[in-house]
C-alpha positions in Angstrom: -54.2 53.1 -68.1 -57.2 52.5 -70.7 -57.6 48.8 -71.3 -58.5 47.1 -74.3 -61.8 45.9 -74.4 -61.2 41.9 -75.7 -63.5 40.3 -78.3 -63.7 36.7 -79.1 -62.0 36.3 -82.3 -60.9 38.3 -85.5 -63.8 37.4 -87.2 -68.0 37.5 -86.5 -69.1 34.1 -85.9 -71.4 34.3 -88.7 -68.9 35.1 -91.1 -66.5 32.3 -89.6 -68.9 29.7 -90.5 -68.9 30.7 -93.6 -65.4 30.2 -94.3 -64.0 26.5 -94.9 -59.8 26.9 -95.4 -58.2 26.2 -92.4 -56.4 29.3 -92.6 -59.7 31.4 -91.9 -60.6 28.8 -88.9 -56.9 29.9 -88.0 -57.7 34.2 -88.4 -61.3 33.5 -86.9 -59.4 32.1 -83.6 -56.9 34.7 -83.7 -56.9 37.2 -79.6 -58.4 40.6 -81.0 -59.3 43.5 -78.9 -60.4 47.2 -79.4 -59.0 50.5 -78.2 -61.1 53.6 -77.8 -60.8 54.9 -80.9 -62.0 51.8 -82.3 -58.7 50.3 -83.5 -59.0 46.8 -83.8 -56.0 45.3 -83.0 -54.5 41.7 -83.2 -51.8 40.3 -80.8 -49.1 38.8 -82.7 -47.1 36.1 -80.3 -43.5 35.7 -80.3 -41.9 33.3 -82.6 -39.1 32.9 -85.0 -39.2 33.4 -89.0 -36.8 33.2 -92.1 -36.9 37.5 -92.7 -35.8 38.4 -96.2 -35.8 36.2 -99.9 -34.9 32.4 -99.9 -35.5 32.8 -104.1 -32.5 33.1 -105.9 -33.0 36.4 -108.5 -32.6 34.4 -111.6 -35.5 32.5 -110.0 -37.5 35.7 -109.7 -36.4 36.9 -112.7 -38.1 33.7 -114.6 -41.4 34.1 -112.2 -41.6 37.5 -113.2 -41.1 38.0 -117.2 -41.7 40.7 -117.9 -40.2 43.1 -115.8 -37.0 44.9 -116.4 -33.3 43.0 -116.0 -32.9 46.3 -113.7 -35.7 45.7 -111.5 -35.0 42.6 -110.3 -31.5 43.4 -109.7 -33.0 46.3 -107.5 -33.9 43.3 -104.8 -30.7 42.6 -103.2 -31.6 44.6 -100.2 -34.0 41.4 -99.5 -30.5 39.6 -99.1 -29.3 37.4 -97.5 -32.4 35.4 -96.1 -31.4 34.9 -92.5 -33.3 34.0 -88.9 -35.2 36.3 -86.7 -36.5 36.0 -83.3 -39.1 38.2 -82.4 -38.5 37.7 -78.3 -42.4 39.8 -77.2 -45.9 39.4 -78.2 -47.4 42.7 -79.4 -50.8 43.7 -80.5 -50.9 45.1 -84.4 -53.5 46.8 -85.8 -55.6 44.7 -87.9 -56.5 47.0 -90.2 -54.4 50.5 -91.8 -55.6 53.4 -90.1 -58.4 54.9 -91.7 -59.8 58.6 -92.8 -62.1 58.5 -89.9 -59.7 57.5 -87.3 -56.5 60.2 -88.7 -59.5 62.9 -88.8 -60.3 62.1 -85.2 -56.5 63.2 -84.0 -57.0 65.6 -86.0 -60.4 67.4 -84.7 -58.6 66.4 -81.2 -55.1 68.5 -81.6 -55.8 70.8 -84.6 -52.7 68.8 -86.5 -51.8 70.1 -89.9 -50.0 67.4 -92.0 -46.8 68.5 -93.5 -48.1 68.6 -96.9 -50.7 71.2 -95.3 -48.0 72.6 -92.9 -45.3 73.1 -95.7 -47.7 74.2 -97.9 -46.4 72.2 -101.2 -49.0 69.7 -100.3 -48.8 65.8 -101.8 -49.5 63.9 -105.2 -53.1 63.2 -106.3 -54.3 61.6 -109.4 -55.1 63.3 -112.5 -57.7 61.6 -114.7 -57.4 64.3 -117.5 -53.5 63.2 -117.4 -54.5 59.2 -116.4 -51.4 60.0 -114.0 -50.4 61.4 -110.9 -49.2 64.8 -110.3 -47.6 66.6 -107.9 -46.4 67.7 -105.2 -49.6 70.1 -105.5 -51.1 72.1 -102.7 -54.9 71.0 -103.2 -53.5 67.3 -103.0 -53.8 66.2 -99.2 -55.4 63.5 -96.8 -58.1 65.0 -97.8 -58.2 64.8 -101.2 -55.8 62.3 -103.1 -57.2 62.8 -106.3 -60.1 60.2 -106.2 -62.9 59.4 -104.2 -62.4 57.8 -100.7 -64.6 57.3 -98.2 -63.7 57.6 -94.0 -63.7 53.5 -93.9 -60.5 53.7 -96.6 -56.9 53.9 -95.3 -55.7 57.3 -95.2 -53.0 58.3 -97.8 -50.7 61.4 -98.1 -49.2 61.2 -94.6 -45.5 61.4 -94.2 -43.6 59.2 -91.3 -43.6 62.2 -89.0 -47.1 62.4 -89.6 -47.7 58.8 -88.6 -45.1 59.3 -86.0 -47.1 61.9 -84.5 -50.6 60.3 -84.4 -48.9 57.2 -82.6 -48.0 59.7 -80.2 -51.3 61.2 -80.0 -52.8 57.7 -79.3 -50.2 56.3 -76.6 -51.2 60.0 -74.7 -55.2 59.2 -75.1 -54.6 55.5 -74.5 -52.6 55.1 -72.0 -50.5 52.6 -73.7 -47.5 52.7 -75.7 -48.6 52.8 -79.3 -45.9 53.1 -82.6 -45.2 52.3 -86.0 -44.2 48.4 -86.5 -40.2 47.4 -86.7 -39.4 46.4 -90.1 -39.0 42.6 -88.8 -42.2 42.5 -86.9 -44.1 43.8 -90.0 -42.4 41.1 -92.0 -43.2 38.7 -89.6 -46.9 39.5 -89.2 -47.5 39.2 -92.9 -45.8 36.2 -93.6 -48.3 35.0 -90.8 -46.0 31.4 -90.5 -45.9 31.1 -94.4 -42.8 30.8 -96.7 -44.5 31.8 -100.0 -43.9 34.9 -101.5 -47.2 35.8 -100.2 -48.9 35.1 -97.4 -51.4 33.2 -99.5 -48.7 31.8 -101.6 -46.6 32.1 -104.7 -49.3 33.0 -107.6 -49.7 36.7 -107.9 -52.6 36.0 -109.2 -54.2 34.2 -105.6 -53.4 37.9 -104.2 -57.3 38.9 -105.7 -59.3 38.2 -102.6 -55.9 39.0 -100.5 -54.9 42.3 -101.4 -56.1 45.2 -103.2 -53.1 45.5 -106.0 -52.2 46.8 -109.6 -55.0 45.2 -112.0 -57.6 45.1 -114.5 -59.5 48.1 -112.6 -56.6 50.2 -112.0 -55.1 49.3 -114.9 -58.3 50.9 -116.7 -56.9 54.6 -114.5 -53.0 53.8 -115.2 -53.3 53.5 -119.0 -49.6 53.1 -119.4 -48.9 50.6 -116.6 -51.4 47.7 -117.9 -48.6 45.4 -118.9 -47.8 45.2 -115.3 -51.5 44.4 -114.6 -52.7 41.0 -112.9 -54.9 39.4 -115.1 -57.4 39.3 -112.3 -60.5 42.3 -111.2 -60.6 43.3 -107.7 -62.9 46.0 -108.1 -61.0 48.4 -106.6 -59.1 51.0 -109.3 -58.0 53.0 -106.2 -58.1 52.7 -102.4 -60.4 49.6 -100.8 -62.2 50.3 -97.7 -59.9 48.3 -95.1 -60.4 45.1 -94.4 -62.3 44.5 -97.9 -60.2 41.5 -98.0 -59.5 38.1 -96.4 -57.3 38.0 -93.2 -53.9 36.3 -93.4 -53.2 33.9 -90.9 -53.1 35.2 -87.8 -55.8 37.3 -88.5 -54.2 40.4 -90.2 -55.4 42.5 -93.2 -54.7 44.4 -95.6 -50.7 43.2 -95.1 -50.1 43.2 -99.1 -51.7 46.0 -101.2 -54.2 48.8 -100.5 -51.9 51.4 -99.5 -47.8 50.9 -98.4 -47.3 51.1 -94.8 -44.6 53.4 -93.0 -42.2 51.4 -90.2 -40.4 52.7 -88.2 -36.5 51.4 -88.6 -34.3 53.7 -90.7 -33.3 52.1 -93.8 -30.2 50.4 -95.2 -29.4 48.4 -98.5 -27.2 46.3 -96.3 -28.9 45.8 -93.3 -29.7 42.3 -93.1 -25.8 41.2 -93.6 -25.2 42.8 -89.6 -28.6 42.6 -88.1 -29.6 41.3 -84.7 -30.8 37.5 -84.8 -33.8 38.8 -82.4 -35.3 41.7 -82.2 -34.2 43.9 -85.1 -35.4 47.6 -85.3 -33.0 48.9 -88.1 -29.6 50.8 -88.3 -29.4 54.1 -85.7 -29.2 56.7 -88.1 -29.9 57.0 -91.8 -31.6 59.6 -94.1 -34.6 57.3 -95.3 -37.4 55.5 -93.3 -38.5 51.8 -94.7 -42.2 51.2 -95.8 -43.6 48.1 -96.4 -46.4 45.9 -97.8 -47.4 47.4 -102.0 -50.1 49.5 -102.8 -53.0 49.6 -104.3 -51.3 51.0 -107.8 -48.5 48.3 -107.0 -47.2 45.8 -109.2 -47.0 42.2 -107.7 -43.5 41.9 -107.2 -42.9 44.4 -105.6 -45.8 43.0 -103.3 -44.8 39.8 -101.9 -43.6 39.4 -97.6 -39.8 40.2 -98.6 -40.1 43.3 -100.3 -38.1 46.2 -99.2 -39.1 49.7 -100.1 -37.9 53.1 -98.7 -38.9 57.3 -98.4 -37.6 60.1 -96.8 -39.4 60.6 -93.9 -41.4 63.9 -95.2 -42.4 62.0 -98.3 -46.2 61.6 -99.3 -48.0 60.1 -101.6 -51.2 58.8 -102.7 -50.6 55.2 -101.8 -48.5 55.7 -98.5 -50.1 55.3 -95.2 -49.7 53.4 -92.3 -51.2 50.9 -89.0 -50.1 51.0 -85.6 -48.8 48.7 -82.2 -49.5 48.6 -79.3 -46.6 46.8 -76.9 -47.9 44.4 -74.4 
């Protein structure tokens, strides 16, 4: 079995010394390892947390006054808030899977994503329209219609593509890799916080923690500008992974950059009867969970408790994943 190469902490020492906030100190002391593909993983200890939203819908409507009432009403699947135990530690990707890492998988296996294999392509950005278009055969993980470097998160990958990557990685590393459960994802995103975001309740505070729909992305998607944050993070589309501050667990980009596939099937009423320990979603379904928001997501949809979903064959310019390695 291959062994993870363990590091001394979640940040380089010189970076950690420049930070004085206690959260940065905790992130710097995270137990971190790197596998043979160069994927950095953070050990997430077992623990308990409150999953879902504890805020009444009326309070959210007041806090996000620019949103239509039906958008607030659609948040009912975040309820009820309930206690969850994560009984086993796990290793979570500190970053979303990058184009370079996905390219190594493709080169090693000859894998063709669903967008390439079924011939319908994916979605992409058309600067002439100032909007997205798809599906189109020319849009795939190799070309989302905007420039990406190899250290950006891979997009236009389906749930099946992400699962195939994990299966290959498990074989290469001789350890079990998979997508996180929805509960593991929210536990790691919150990192001990009980606020809307791991950095607090104020959406504008996300400028240092998340690549979201803000002034920079509002310029390339002008029709949605009224939902944009006032801040400008300098990234109109995806950003290099790790460009924003880690949370208290030492994990980056849990809010924004790209949506992340989870392993679970989705059910709107799952929280009403989900297990208290290690919930893993319904046994069957038609939709898979995705979490976290993306570079063009509005702040309401980037909250730690927000739930989203797609068919397993969906592919889009804002949809990627990160991996879990079982301990």
